[in-house]
C-alpha positions as CSV (number, residue, x, y, z in Angstrom):
1,M,-16.4,-2.8,-1.1
2,T,-13.5,-3.5,1.3
3,L,-9.9,-3.2,0.2
4,R,-6.9,-4.3,2.2
5,V,-3.8,-2.1,2.3
6,Q,-0.5,-3.5,3.3
7,S,2.1,-1.1,4.7
8,A,5.3,-1.2,6.8
9,E,3.1,-0.9,9.9
10,G,0.7,-3.7,9.0
11,T,-2.5,-4.3,7.1
12,A,-5.6,-2.1,7.2
13,R,-9.1,-2.5,5.8
14,I,-10.5,0.4,3.8
15,E,-14.2,0.8,3.0
16,V,-14.9,2.4,-0.4
17,L,-17.5,2.3,-3.1
18,D,-16.6,1.0,-6.5
19,S,-17.9,4.3,-7.9
20,D,-15.4,6.3,-5.8
21,V,-12.5,8.0,-7.5
22,T,-8.9,7.0,-6.8
23,A,-8.2,10.3,-5.0
24,R,-10.9,9.3,-2.5
25,L,-9.1,5.9,-2.0
26,Y,-5.9,7.8,-1.2
27,E,-7.7,10.0,1.3
28,R,-9.3,6.9,3.0
29,V,-5.9,5.2,3.3
30,H,-4.3,8.4,4.7
31,E,-7.1,8.6,7.4
32,A,-7.1,4.8,8.2
33,L,-3.4,4.5,8.7
34,N,-2.9,8.0,10.3
35,L,-0.2,8.9,7.9
36,S,1.7,12.1,8.4
37,T,1.9,13.0,4.6
38,F,0.4,12.1,1.3
39,G,3.8,11.2,0.0
40,F,2.9,7.6,-0.8
41,C,1.6,5.6,-3.7
42,L,-0.6,2.5,-3.9
43,H,0.2,-0.6,-6.1
44,K,-1.9,-3.5,-7.1
45,D,1.0,-6.0,-6.9
46,R,3.8,-6.7,-4.5
47,A,6.4,-6.0,-7.1
48,R,5.1,-2.4,-7.4
49,K,4.6,-2.5,-11.2
50,E,0.9,-1.7,-11.4
51,E,0.5,1.7,-9.7
52,I,-2.9,3.1,-8.9
53,I,-2.5,6.8,-9.7
54,S,-4.5,9.3,-7.6
55,S,-7.0,10.9,-9.9
56,K,-10.3,12.9,-9.3
57,S,-11.8,11.5,-12.5
58,R,-10.8,7.8,-12.6
59,Q,-13.1,5.4,-10.7
60,L,-12.0,2.4,-8.8
61,R,-14.0,0.0,-11.0
62,A,-12.0,1.3,-14.0
63,C,-8.8,0.2,-12.2
64,G,-10.1,-3.3,-12.0
65,L,-10.3,-3.3,-8.2
66,Q,-12.7,-5.8,-6.5
67,H,-13.9,-6.5,-3.0
68,G,-11.1,-8.0,-0.9
69,D,-8.2,-7.0,-3.1
70,M,-4.9,-6.3,-1.5
71,L,-3.1,-3.1,-2.2
72,Y,0.5,-2.3,-1.3
73,L,1.6,1.1,0.1
74,S,5.0,2.5,-0.5
75,P,6.6,5.9,0.2
76,V,7.5,8.2,-2.6
77,N,11.0,9.8,-2.6
78,G,11.9,8.5,0.9
79,A,8.9,10.2,2.6
80,V,8.4,9.4,6.3
81,L,4.8,8.2,6.5
82,F,4.4,7.1,10.1
83,D,5.1,9.3,13.1
84,Q,7.9,7.8,15.2
85,P,7.3,7.9,19.0
86,S,9.6,10.2,20.9
87,T,10.5,10.3,24.7
88,S,10.6,14.1,24.8
89,T,7.2,15.8,25.2
90,E,8.3,18.9,23.4
91,E,9.3,16.9,20.3
92,N,6.0,15.0,20.2
93,N,4.2,18.1,18.9
94,K,6.7,18.7,16.0
95,P,6.5,16.9,12.7
96,I,9.2,14.3,12.1
97,G,11.2,14.3,8.9
98,E,11.1,16.8,6.1
99,P,7.8,17.8,4.5
100,V,7.1,16.1,1.3
101,E,4.7,17.6,-1.3
102,A,2.2,15.1,-2.6
103,G,2.5,15.3,-6.4
104,P,1.8,12.9,-9.1
105,S,4.0,9.8,-8.7
106,T,5.2,8.0,-11.7
107,A,6.3,4.4,-12.1
108,S,9.8,5.6,-13.0
109,L,10.2,7.6,-9.8
110,S,8.9,4.8,-7.6
111,T,11.1,2.3,-9.4
112,A,14.1,4.5,-8.9
113,A,13.3,4.8,-5.2
114,T,12.8,1.1,-4.7
115,T,16.0,0.1,-6.4
116,S,18.0,2.2,-4.0
117,T,16.2,0.7,-1.0
118,A,15.4,-2.7,-2.5
119,L,14.1,-5.2,0.1
120,V,15.4,-8.7,-0.2
121,E,12.8,-11.3,0.5
122,D,13.7,-14.8,1.8
123,E,13.7,-17.6,-0.8
124,V,10.9,-19.3,1.2
125,D,8.7,-16.3,0.9
126,L,9.3,-16.1,-2.9
127,Q,8.4,-19.8,-3.3
128,L,5.2,-19.4,-1.2
129,Y,4.2,-16.4,-3.2
130,R,4.4,-18.4,-6.4
131,L,2.2,-21.2,-5.1
132,S,-1.6,-21.3,-5.5
133,G,-2.3,-22.1,-1.8
134,N,-4.2,-25.3,-2.6
135,I,-3.4,-28.5,-0.7
136,Q,-3.1,-31.5,-2.9
137,R,-4.4,-34.7,-1.3
138,Q,-6.5,-37.8,-2.0
139,R,-10.3,-37.8,-1.5
140,D,-11.3,-38.9,2.0
141,D,-14.0,-41.7,1.8
142,K,-15.3,-40.8,5.3
143,L,-16.4,-37.4,4.1
């Protein structure tokens, strides 16, 4: 199945099996987005309330994931996930930011991190997010 992962750098498509474990999903996301660390967590919703915890025993189908679902990536504890380009060639070979150990993330930690760096979305985006996306119109007799 194909899952979409939205991050600060854009959206990526990840190919996984529904029988894969969530730890394999985290590995695929790390590879596909060329992340510099495993200091991130994945959420099923944009509000970051339903976290998918990395586990070697829990399968993706048990998480309720289906083909085409959108997942949201967020850093844990202010981790620098993407390498930032540098103009100096000597600095290009050095890791940027402090190393972050990938440990079990909890909803309370990610909630605390998001409240300190809360993003404010435009009112228009919030209204569009609430809509179903259907266009209401009369039936066309020509069709």
